C-alpha positions as CSV (number, residue, x, y, z in Angstrom):
1,X,13.0,-47.4,18.8
2,X,13.4,-43.6,18.3
3,X,16.8,-42.1,19.2
4,X,16.8,-39.2,21.6
5,X,19.0,-36.2,21.3
6,X,20.6,-33.6,23.6
7,X,22.7,-30.6,22.7
8,X,25.2,-31.1,25.6
9,X,25.9,-33.1,28.7
10,X,24.7,-31.4,31.9
11,X,26.8,-31.8,35.0
12,X,24.4,-30.1,37.3
13,X,23.0,-32.3,40.1
14,X,20.2,-29.9,40.8
15,X,17.0,-29.4,38.9
16,X,14.7,-31.9,37.1
17,X,16.1,-35.2,35.9
18,X,15.3,-34.4,32.3
19,X,17.9,-31.6,32.3
20,X,20.6,-34.2,32.9
21,X,19.3,-37.1,30.8
22,X,16.9,-36.7,27.8
23,X,13.8,-38.7,28.5
24,X,12.1,-41.1,26.2
25,X,8.4,-40.4,25.3
26,X,6.6,-43.0,23.2
27,X,5.9,-41.7,19.7
28,X,7.7,-38.4,20.2
29,X,11.0,-37.0,19.2
30,X,12.4,-35.2,22.3
31,X,15.2,-32.6,22.3
32,X,16.6,-30.9,25.4
33,X,18.7,-27.8,25.1
34,X,20.2,-25.2,27.4
35,X,21.1,-21.6,27.0
36,X,22.8,-18.9,29.1
37,X,22.3,-15.2,29.4
38,X,22.5,-12.2,31.7
39,X,18.8,-12.7,32.6
40,X,16.1,-15.3,32.1
41,X,14.7,-13.7,28.9
42,X,18.1,-13.8,27.1
43,X,18.9,-17.2,28.4
44,X,15.5,-18.5,27.1
45,X,16.2,-17.0,23.7
46,X,19.6,-18.7,23.6
47,X,18.1,-22.1,24.6
48,X,15.4,-21.9,21.9
49,X,18.0,-21.1,19.4
50,X,20.0,-24.1,20.5
51,X,17.1,-26.5,20.3
52,X,16.4,-25.4,16.7
53,X,20.0,-25.8,15.8
54,X,19.7,-29.4,17.0
55,X,16.5,-29.9,15.1
56,X,18.1,-28.5,11.9
57,X,21.1,-30.7,12.2
58,X,18.9,-33.8,12.4
59,X,16.5,-32.7,9.6
60,X,19.3,-31.6,7.3
61,X,18.5,-28.0,6.9
62,X,18.5,-24.7,8.7
63,X,15.5,-24.7,11.2
64,X,16.4,-21.4,12.9
65,X,15.5,-19.0,10.1
66,X,11.9,-20.3,9.4
67,X,11.0,-21.3,13.0
68,X,12.8,-19.2,15.6
69,X,10.5,-16.2,15.7
70,X,7.4,-18.5,15.9
71,X,8.9,-20.7,18.7
72,X,10.1,-17.7,20.7
73,X,6.7,-16.0,20.6
74,X,4.3,-19.1,20.9
75,X,6.5,-21.8,22.4
76,X,5.4,-24.0,19.4
77,X,5.8,-24.6,15.7
78,X,2.3,-25.1,14.3
79,X,3.4,-26.7,11.0
80,X,5.4,-29.4,12.8
81,X,2.9,-29.9,15.6
82,X,5.9,-29.3,17.9
83,X,6.1,-27.4,21.1
84,X,8.1,-26.7,24.3
85,X,6.8,-29.0,26.9
86,X,8.9,-28.2,29.9
87,X,11.4,-25.5,31.0
88,X,13.7,-24.9,34.0
89,X,16.0,-22.0,34.9
90,X,18.6,-21.5,37.6
91,X,21.3,-19.1,38.5
92,X,24.6,-19.6,36.8
93,X,28.1,-18.0,37.0
94,X,27.4,-15.8,34.0
95,X,23.8,-14.9,35.0
96,X,21.0,-17.5,34.2
97,X,21.0,-20.9,32.7
98,X,17.7,-22.0,31.0
99,X,16.7,-25.5,30.0
100,X,14.0,-26.3,27.5
101,X,12.4,-29.6,26.4
102,X,11.1,-29.6,22.9
103,X,8.8,-32.4,21.5
104,X,7.3,-33.2,18.1
105,X,5.5,-36.3,16.8
106,X,7.8,-39.0,15.6
107,X,6.0,-39.5,12.3
108,X,6.1,-35.8,11.5
109,X,9.8,-35.8,12.4
110,X,10.7,-38.5,10.0
111,X,8.5,-37.2,7.2
112,X,10.0,-33.7,7.7
113,X,13.5,-35.0,7.2
114,X,12.7,-35.9,3.6
115,X,9.9,-33.4,2.7
116,X,11.5,-30.4,4.2
117,X,14.9,-31.2,2.9
118,X,13.6,-31.6,-0.6
119,X,11.6,-28.3,-0.2
120,X,14.7,-26.5,1.1
121,X,16.8,-27.8,-1.8
122,X,14.1,-26.7,-4.3
123,X,13.9,-23.3,-2.6
124,X,17.6,-22.8,-2.7
125,X,17.7,-23.6,-6.4
126,X,14.9,-21.2,-7.1
127,X,16.6,-18.4,-5.2
128,X,19.8,-19.0,-7.2
129,X,17.8,-18.8,-10.4
130,X,16.2,-15.5,-9.3
131,X,19.6,-14.0,-8.5
132,X,21.0,-15.2,-11.9
133,X,17.9,-13.5,-13.5
134,X,18.6,-10.3,-11.5
135,X,22.2,-10.2,-12.8
136,X,21.0,-10.8,-16.4
137,X,18.5,-7.9,-16.1
138,X,21.2,-5.7,-14.7
139,X,23.5,-6.5,-17.6
140,X,20.7,-5.5,-19.9
141,X,20.2,-2.1,-18.0
142,X,16.9,-3.3,-16.7
143,X,17.7,-2.3,-13.1
144,X,14.1,-2.2,-11.7
145,X,13.6,-5.7,-13.0
146,X,16.8,-6.8,-11.3
147,X,15.6,-5.2,-8.1
148,X,12.3,-7.1,-8.3
149,X,14.0,-10.4,-8.9
150,X,16.2,-9.9,-5.9
151,X,13.2,-9.0,-3.7
152,X,11.4,-12.1,-4.9
153,X,14.5,-14.1,-3.8
154,X,14.4,-12.4,-0.4
155,X,10.7,-13.3,-0.1
156,X,11.5,-16.9,-0.9
157,X,14.3,-17.1,1.6
158,X,11.8,-16.1,4.3
159,X,9.4,-18.8,3.3
160,X,11.4,-21.7,4.7
161,X,14.9,-23.2,5.1
162,X,17.6,-22.8,2.5
163,X,20.8,-24.8,2.1
164,X,23.1,-21.9,1.2
165,X,24.2,-19.6,3.9
166,X,24.8,-16.8,1.3
167,X,21.0,-16.8,0.8
168,X,20.1,-15.6,4.2
169,X,17.4,-12.9,4.4
170,X,20.0,-10.3,5.6
171,X,22.4,-10.9,2.8
172,X,19.6,-10.9,0.2
173,X,18.2,-7.6,1.6
174,X,21.6,-6.1,1.1
175,X,21.7,-7.2,-2.5
176,X,18.3,-5.6,-3.1
177,X,19.4,-2.4,-1.5
178,X,22.5,-2.4,-3.7
179,X,20.3,-2.5,-6.8
180,X,18.0,0.2,-5.4
181,X,20.7,2.7,-4.4
182,X,22.1,2.7,-7.9
183,X,18.9,4.0,-9.5
184,X,18.2,7.8,-10.0
185,X,15.1,9.5,-11.2
186,X,15.3,13.0,-12.5
187,X,12.9,15.4,-14.3
188,X,13.6,15.3,-18.0
189,X,11.0,17.7,-19.3
190,X,8.0,19.6,-18.2
191,X,5.7,20.0,-21.2
192,X,2.6,21.6,-19.6
193,X,1.3,21.4,-16.1
194,X,1.0,17.7,-15.2
195,X,2.5,16.5,-18.5
196,X,5.9,15.6,-17.2
197,X,8.7,13.4,-18.5
198,X,11.2,11.7,-16.1
199,X,14.4,9.9,-16.8
200,X,15.8,6.9,-14.9
201,X,19.5,6.4,-14.9
202,X,22.0,4.1,-13.1
203,X,24.4,6.1,-10.9
204,X,27.1,3.4,-11.0
205,X,29.3,2.6,-13.9
206,X,31.5,4.5,-16.4
207,X,28.7,5.6,-18.7
208,X,25.8,5.8,-16.2
209,X,23.4,4.0,-18.6
210,X,19.7,4.8,-18.9
211,X,17.5,2.2,-17.2
212,X,15.2,0.7,-19.8
213,X,11.8,-0.9,-19.0
214,X,12.2,0.9,-15.7
215,X,9.1,0.9,-13.5
216,X,8.2,4.3,-12.0
217,X,5.5,4.8,-9.5
218,X,3.8,8.2,-9.7
219,X,1.7,9.3,-6.6
220,X,-0.7,12.2,-7.0
221,X,-3.4,13.9,-4.9
222,X,-7.1,13.5,-5.9
223,X,-10.5,14.1,-4.4
224,X,-12.9,11.3,-3.5
225,X,-16.7,11.6,-4.0
226,X,-17.1,13.4,-0.7
227,X,-14.5,16.0,-1.5
228,X,-11.7,14.6,0.7
229,X,-8.1,14.7,-0.5
230,X,-6.6,11.2,-1.0
231,X,-3.5,9.8,-2.7
232,X,-3.7,7.7,-5.8
233,X,-0.9,6.3,-8.0
234,X,-0.1,5.0,-11.4
235,X,2.9,3.0,-12.7
236,X,4.7,4.2,-15.9
237,X,7.5,2.4,-17.7
238,X,10.7,3.9,-19.3
239,X,11.5,3.4,-22.9
240,X,14.8,2.5,-24.5
241,X,16.1,6.1,-23.8
242,X,15.3,5.7,-20.1
243,X,12.4,8.2,-20.3
244,X,8.9,7.8,-19.1
245,X,6.0,10.2,-19.4
246,X,3.2,11.1,-17.0
247,X,0.2,13.1,-17.9
248,X,-3.2,13.6,-16.2
249,X,-5.8,11.1,-17.1
250,X,-7.8,11.1,-13.8
251,X,-10.3,14.0,-13.8
252,X,-10.4,14.0,-10.0
253,X,-6.7,14.7,-9.7
254,X,-6.0,18.1,-8.0
255,X,-5.2,20.9,-10.4
256,X,-2.4,22.0,-8.1
257,X,-0.3,19.7,-6.0
258,X,2.9,17.5,-5.7
259,X,3.8,14.5,-7.8
260,X,6.0,11.9,-6.2
261,X,8.1,9.7,-8.5
262,X,9.7,6.6,-7.0
263,X,10.9,3.2,-8.0
264,X,7.9,0.9,-8.2
265,X,7.8,-2.0,-5.8
266,X,4.6,-4.2,-5.9
267,X,2.7,-3.8,-2.7
268,X,1.8,-7.4,-2.4
269,X,5.5,-8.4,-2.6
270,X,6.4,-5.9,0.2
271,X,3.5,-7.2,2.3
272,X,4.6,-10.8,1.9
273,X,8.1,-10.0,3.0
274,X,7.0,-8.0,6.0
275,X,4.5,-10.7,7.0
276,X,7.3,-13.3,7.2
277,X,10.2,-11.2,8.6
278,X,10.6,-9.7,12.0
279,X,9.0,-6.3,12.6
280,X,11.1,-3.5,11.2
281,X,13.2,-5.8,8.9
282,X,12.4,-3.7,5.8
283,X,12.8,-0.3,7.5
284,X,16.3,0.4,5.9
285,X,14.9,-0.5,2.5
286,X,11.8,1.8,3.0
287,X,14.1,4.6,4.2
288,X,16.3,4.3,1.1
289,X,13.3,4.2,-1.2
290,X,12.0,7.4,0.4
291,X,15.4,9.1,0.1
292,X,15.6,8.3,-3.7
293,X,12.1,9.5,-4.4
294,X,11.6,12.7,-6.4
295,X,8.9,15.4,-5.6
296,X,7.6,17.7,-8.3
297,X,5.2,20.6,-7.7
298,X,2.8,21.2,-10.5
299,X,0.0,23.5,-11.6
300,X,-2.3,22.2,-14.3
301,X,-3.1,25.5,-16.0
302,X,-3.8,23.8,-19.3
303,X,-7.0,22.3,-17.8
304,X,-8.3,25.6,-16.6
305,X,-11.1,27.5,-18.5
306,X,-11.8,29.9,-15.7
307,X,-11.5,33.0,-17.8
308,X,-14.3,31.9,-20.1
309,X,-16.5,29.7,-18.0
310,X,-19.2,30.5,-15.5
311,X,-21.1,28.0,-13.3
312,X,-24.6,28.8,-12.1
313,X,-26.2,26.8,-9.3
314,X,-29.9,26.6,-8.2
315,X,-31.6,24.4,-5.6
316,X,-35.3,23.4,-5.4
317,X,-37.5,21.9,-2.7
318,X,-39.7,18.8,-3.1
319,X,-42.5,20.9,-4.8
320,X,-40.0,22.3,-7.4
321,X,-40.0,25.7,-5.8
322,X,-36.6,27.5,-5.9
323,X,-34.9,27.7,-2.5
324,X,-33.7,31.0,-1.1
325,X,-30.6,29.2,0.4
326,X,-28.5,27.0,-1.9
327,X,-26.7,24.2,0.1
328,X,-25.3,22.7,-3.1
329,X,-23.7,26.0,-4.0
330,X,-21.6,25.9,-0.9
331,X,-20.5,22.3,-1.3
332,X,-19.8,22.7,-5.0
333,X,-17.6,25.7,-4.4
334,X,-15.8,23.9,-1.5
335,X,-15.1,20.9,-3.7
336,X,-13.5,23.1,-6.4
337,X,-11.4,24.8,-3.7
338,X,-10.2,21.4,-2.4
339,X,-9.3,20.4,-6.0
340,X,-7.3,23.6,-6.4
341,X,-9.7,24.7,-9.1
342,X,-11.4,27.5,-7.3
343,X,-10.6,30.2,-9.9
344,X,-13.8,29.3,-11.8
345,X,-16.6,31.8,-11.3
346,X,-19.5,30.1,-9.4
347,X,-22.7,32.1,-8.8
348,X,-26.2,31.3,-7.4
349,X,-28.9,31.1,-10.1
350,X,-32.4,32.4,-10.4
351,X,-35.4,30.8,-12.2
352,X,-37.9,28.0,-12.0
353,X,-36.9,26.3,-15.3
354,X,-33.5,25.6,-16.7
355,X,-33.9,28.1,-19.6
356,X,-34.9,30.8,-17.1
357,X,-31.7,30.2,-15.2
358,X,-29.6,30.2,-18.4
359,X,-31.2,33.5,-19.6
360,X,-30.7,35.0,-16.1
361,X,-27.0,34.2,-15.9
362,X,-26.3,35.3,-19.5
363,X,-28.0,38.7,-18.8
364,X,-26.2,39.3,-15.5
365,X,-22.9,37.8,-16.6
366,X,-22.5,38.3,-20.4
367,X,-19.5,37.5,-22.6
368,X,-18.6,34.0,-21.4
369,X,-17.8,31.1,-23.8
370,X,-19.1,28.4,-21.5
371,X,-22.2,28.5,-19.3
372,X,-22.7,25.6,-16.9
373,X,-26.1,25.2,-15.3
374,X,-26.4,23.0,-12.2
375,X,-30.0,22.4,-10.9
376,X,-30.5,20.2,-7.8
377,X,-33.8,19.3,-6.1
378,X,-35.5,17.1,-3.6
379,X,-37.4,14.3,-5.3
380,X,-38.4,11.9,-2.5
381,X,-38.3,11.5,1.3
382,X,-38.6,8.5,3.7
383,X,-38.3,7.8,7.4
384,X,-36.7,4.8,9.2
385,X,-35.1,4.0,12.6
386,X,-35.9,7.5,13.9
387,X,-34.2,9.2,10.9
388,X,-35.4,11.1,7.9
389,X,-33.8,10.4,4.5
390,X,-34.1,12.6,1.4
391,X,-33.3,11.8,-2.2
392,X,-32.0,14.6,-4.4
393,X,-31.2,14.7,-8.1
394,X,-28.9,17.0,-10.0
395,X,-28.7,17.9,-13.7
396,X,-25.5,19.5,-14.9
397,X,-25.9,21.1,-18.4
398,X,-23.1,22.5,-20.5
399,X,-24.0,25.3,-22.9
400,X,-21.9,27.2,-25.4
401,X,-22.1,31.0,-25.5
402,X,-25.2,31.5,-27.7
403,X,-26.9,28.1,-27.8
404,X,-30.1,27.3,-25.9
405,X,-29.5,23.6,-26.3
406,X,-26.9,22.0,-24.1
407,X,-24.1,20.1,-25.8
408,X,-23.7,17.8,-22.8
409,X,-26.0,16.8,-19.9
410,X,-25.0,14.8,-16.9
411,X,-27.5,13.4,-14.3
412,X,-26.9,12.2,-10.7
413,X,-28.9,11.0,-7.7
414,X,-27.9,10.9,-4.0
415,X,-29.4,10.6,-0.6
416,X,-28.9,12.3,2.7
417,X,-30.1,11.8,6.3
418,X,-31.0,13.9,9.3
419,X,-33.1,14.1,12.4
420,X,-35.8,15.9,10.5
421,X,-36.8,16.7,6.9
422,X,-34.9,20.0,6.8
423,X,-31.6,18.4,7.9
424,X,-32.1,15.5,5.5
425,X,-32.8,17.9,2.6
426,X,-29.7,20.0,3.4
427,X,-27.5,16.8,3.6
428,X,-28.8,15.5,0.3
429,X,-28.3,18.8,-1.5
430,X,-24.8,19.2,0.0
431,X,-23.9,15.8,-1.5
432,X,-25.4,16.8,-4.8
433,X,-23.1,19.8,-4.9
434,X,-20.0,17.7,-4.3
435,X,-21.0,15.1,-6.9
436,X,-21.9,17.7,-9.4
437,X,-18.5,19.5,-8.9
438,X,-16.7,16.2,-9.5
439,X,-18.8,15.7,-12.6
440,X,-17.9,19.2,-13.8
441,X,-14.2,18.6,-13.4
442,X,-14.4,15.4,-15.4
443,X,-15.5,17.6,-18.3
444,X,-13.2,20.5,-17.8
């Protein structure tokens, strides 16, 4: 017959019988606990803490860390098929006393004693190995690797019970923050515009060694296909001298903006920790990471060819007739402005054929080294669900000063919708302008 447990002997003669003597329920492990507090909420929390302490003492591992939050919020522990089946509260000399009856299937209880203890033992060993690895990385001046190993240990400690009280989540978070606060990022050298070198050093120790194999996250602003500013990032790694170099490889990166350098922490690791811990647990870590980040304002003048480049834009209707208004001109210019590349000269064109447009712009604006011809037109139209949809195509041609043959040609196709054909055409040509501007920036 299964033995029943109770955390204390209750002397109250009031209240349900089960608060004084733990009942026997066939096939179930039954625990009864009590807790006190200044109000019912705090007394309930204390009682639930006590019942998990009982459970842990019987299973042979800490049951509070992995299960307390779940039990307090749901009155159950799903993985153990366990739940609170009865509660009772009453006034007490220090506020409120709260009783809770907790039950779990007997077979799960017995299997958990072995399986969970083995799992907690394995988890404890793995955490110890990770912390040893972190220390070894630190001795080798690989501080960011040490930080990642300590965060992995923290993540593991939140995954279930551990047998070493020094491996609690709070203590391991403190270890991770100790590694983080000793890392400094500074500008080493600005070569040209976005070509920037940073140096990662340890602030602690006699010689303040360089951090080797250090992972640095670089965030930068860029434009998406619709011309909206968004943030993107790349991870760079320091070499044996502690230096890592960042240079622009994304053509949609803004030509003027701010780079943010910070210690790289994998997003999936952070998400895993936050998913398991209580809300706000990592706030001190995030605040420290933010404090140690480095901002650098840049202007990528090396990418500009505004003094010797002109862009000429012309739009056409479905019949191939040149439009008097040029929707793609406005959206093209707006995209360059958003990209901080608005110093290029952009002008409306004139001509039915591409060569006509090229000759026009050379005649009106002579002396440029690069002539970019952007021609956009409506090629198809359809209706559906009360809307009109237009398809537009653009051709972006890159010419040298005196050549009538483009050295590069780019094509694109987009659609736009509206309540009528005019709105749909305008929407499609506007999208052409944005896409063509992005295409232009990928070349210049």
